[in-house]
Residue frames as qw, qx, qy, qz and C-alpha x, y, z in Angstrom:
[[0.761, -0.024, 0.149, 0.632, 201.67, -2.73, 180.05],
 [0.028, -0.904, -0.024, 0.427, 203.25, 0.69, 179.87],
 [0.719, 0.574, 0.116, 0.375, 204.82, 2.00, 176.73],
 [0.560, -0.314, -0.033, 0.766, 208.06, 3.83, 176.86],
 [0.090, 0.811, 0.081, -0.572, 208.29, 7.50, 176.14],
 [0.118, -0.393, 0.655, 0.635, 210.39, 6.76, 173.08],
 [0.180, 0.300, 0.896, 0.272, 207.66, 4.55, 171.56],
 [0.125, 0.790, 0.533, -0.276, 204.95, 7.14, 172.18],
 [0.023, -0.741, 0.205, 0.639, 207.09, 9.89, 170.73],
 [0.175, -0.159, 0.801, 0.551, 207.87, 7.77, 167.67],
 [0.181, 0.526, 0.825, 0.096, 204.17, 7.03, 167.07],
 [0.063, 0.845, 0.291, -0.444, 203.28, 10.69, 167.47],
 [0.063, -0.620, 0.429, 0.653, 205.96, 11.83, 165.06],
 [0.208, 0.073, 0.881, 0.420, 205.01, 9.11, 162.55],
 [0.172, 0.700, 0.687, -0.094, 201.37, 10.24, 162.69],
 [0.016, 0.839, 0.012, -0.544, 202.44, 13.84, 162.23],
 [0.146, -0.412, 0.658, 0.612, 204.73, 12.96, 159.31],
 [0.267, 0.319, 0.877, 0.240, 201.97, 10.94, 157.64],
 [0.167, 0.818, 0.491, -0.248, 199.73, 14.02, 157.61],
 [0.033, -0.755, 0.255, 0.603, 202.29, 16.17, 155.82],
 [0.789, 0.505, 0.327, 0.123, 202.26, 16.06, 152.04],
 [0.487, -0.270, 0.335, 0.760, 205.33, 16.85, 150.02],
 [0.377, 0.847, 0.272, -0.258, 204.78, 19.76, 147.68],
 [0.600, -0.068, 0.412, 0.682, 207.29, 19.64, 144.80],
 [0.275, 0.720, 0.421, 0.478, 205.24, 22.11, 142.72],
 [0.282, -0.952, -0.098, 0.073, 205.70, 24.69, 145.47],
 [0.606, -0.488, 0.326, 0.537, 209.48, 24.29, 145.25],
 [0.498, 0.304, 0.525, 0.620, 209.43, 24.58, 141.48],
 [0.043, 0.893, 0.362, 0.264, 207.27, 27.68, 141.70],
 [0.425, -0.868, 0.063, 0.249, 209.54, 29.29, 144.29],
 [0.623, -0.241, 0.437, 0.603, 212.64, 28.44, 142.25],
 [0.382, 0.567, 0.501, 0.531, 211.11, 29.86, 139.08],
 [0.140, -0.964, -0.210, -0.079, 210.22, 33.05, 140.96],
 [0.556, -0.678, 0.227, 0.423, 213.75, 33.31, 142.32],
 [0.580, 0.065, 0.504, 0.636, 215.25, 32.83, 138.84],
 [0.207, 0.796, 0.428, 0.374, 212.91, 35.45, 137.39],
 [0.303, -0.947, -0.030, 0.104, 214.00, 37.96, 140.04],
 [0.631, -0.432, 0.375, 0.524, 217.66, 37.10, 139.45],
 [0.495, 0.381, 0.513, 0.589, 217.31, 37.61, 135.69],
 [0.021, 0.921, 0.307, 0.241, 215.52, 40.90, 136.24],
 [0.480, -0.818, 0.109, 0.299, 218.18, 42.07, 138.70],
 [0.613, -0.179, 0.459, 0.617, 220.95, 41.25, 136.22],
 [0.349, 0.619, 0.498, 0.497, 219.10, 42.95, 133.35],
 [0.163, -0.971, -0.171, -0.043, 218.55, 46.10, 135.40],
 [0.569, -0.640, 0.266, 0.443, 222.22, 46.12, 136.40],
 [0.574, 0.131, 0.517, 0.622, 223.33, 45.72, 132.76],
 [0.177, 0.816, 0.406, 0.371, 221.05, 48.55, 131.65],
 [0.341, -0.929, -0.019, 0.142, 222.36, 50.83, 134.41],
 [0.619, -0.381, 0.385, 0.568, 225.97, 50.07, 133.46],
 [0.458, 0.422, 0.522, 0.583, 225.21, 50.83, 129.80],
 [0.022, -0.936, -0.295, -0.191, 223.53, 54.12, 130.74],
 [0.476, -0.805, 0.142, 0.325, 226.42, 55.21, 132.96],
 [0.619, -0.108, 0.481, 0.612, 228.94, 54.29, 130.24],
 [0.325, 0.641, 0.491, 0.493, 226.98, 56.19, 127.57],
 [0.186, -0.968, -0.166, -0.022, 226.62, 59.25, 129.80],
 [0.573, -0.605, 0.271, 0.481, 230.35, 59.24, 130.56],
 [0.536, 0.182, 0.522, 0.638, 231.10, 59.10, 126.82],
 [0.137, 0.819, 0.425, 0.361, 228.67, 61.90, 126.05],
 [0.357, -0.918, -0.027, 0.170, 230.01, 64.11, 128.83],
 [0.617, -0.373, 0.379, 0.580, 233.58, 63.48, 127.68],
 [0.430, 0.404, 0.525, 0.613, 232.77, 64.31, 124.06],
 [0.047, -0.929, -0.322, -0.178, 230.86, 67.40, 125.11],
 [0.480, -0.798, 0.109, 0.348, 233.78, 68.58, 127.26],
 [0.590, -0.132, 0.463, 0.648, 236.26, 68.01, 124.44],
 [0.293, 0.567, 0.524, 0.564, 234.12, 69.98, 122.00],
 [0.204, -0.920, -0.307, 0.132, 233.85, 73.02, 124.30],
 [0.522, -0.373, 0.176, 0.747, 237.27, 74.40, 123.31],
 [0.312, 0.848, 0.027, -0.427, 237.50, 77.56, 121.22],
 [0.822, 0.542, 0.050, 0.165, 239.04, 77.49, 117.78],
 [0.311, 0.814, -0.349, 0.345, 242.04, 79.66, 118.69],
 [0.680, -0.613, 0.383, -0.123, 243.00, 77.63, 121.77],
 [0.193, 0.569, -0.788, -0.131, 246.19, 75.65, 121.35],
 [0.880, -0.017, -0.424, -0.213, 245.97, 71.93, 120.87],
 [0.707, -0.609, 0.345, -0.106, 246.97, 69.92, 123.91],
 [0.759, -0.279, 0.499, 0.312, 250.46, 68.39, 123.59],
 [0.646, 0.731, 0.127, 0.179, 251.15, 70.26, 120.34],
 [0.580, -0.554, 0.232, 0.551, 254.90, 70.72, 120.11],
 [0.549, 0.822, 0.134, 0.064, 255.26, 73.19, 117.23],
 [0.184, -0.869, 0.423, 0.179, 258.80, 74.14, 118.29],
 [0.645, -0.209, 0.687, 0.262, 260.12, 70.86, 116.88],
 [0.655, 0.653, 0.376, 0.056, 258.75, 71.68, 113.42],
 [0.282, 0.947, -0.135, 0.071, 261.19, 74.56, 112.88],
 [0.548, -0.639, 0.502, 0.195, 264.29, 72.82, 114.20],
 [0.533, 0.605, -0.544, -0.232, 266.92, 71.78, 111.74],
 [0.993, -0.083, -0.077, -0.011, 267.91, 68.19, 111.54],
 [0.373, -0.790, 0.464, 0.148, 271.32, 67.79, 113.24],
 [0.751, -0.074, 0.601, 0.262, 272.23, 64.92, 110.95],
 [0.596, 0.785, 0.165, -0.026, 272.11, 67.01, 107.76],
 [0.169, 0.894, -0.415, 0.012, 275.70, 68.21, 108.04],
 [0.589, -0.445, 0.674, 0.013, 277.14, 64.83, 108.98],
 [0.591, 0.473, -0.562, -0.334, 278.79, 62.75, 106.28],
 [0.963, -0.205, 0.114, -0.132, 278.59, 58.98, 106.74],
 [0.391, -0.644, 0.615, 0.233, 281.99, 57.24, 107.19]]
């Protein structure tokens, strides 16, 4: 009696599947490795952001402190100090 191709293929695949062992520890190990790399990547990124922020602050403070003492202050409107108040001569009704 001849067996069909489907039956032979099924038996072959069943025999092949029976020889394969599931390896859950390998998955757990790979997942742990992936999480470790992800944590390290995020930590490195956070450190780089902190360094860039600190350098920007230091450069800004250094630039602001490079002015000479006799330079005028930015946005200093000294002309308004000597103006008289227009409301001084007005009598309330």
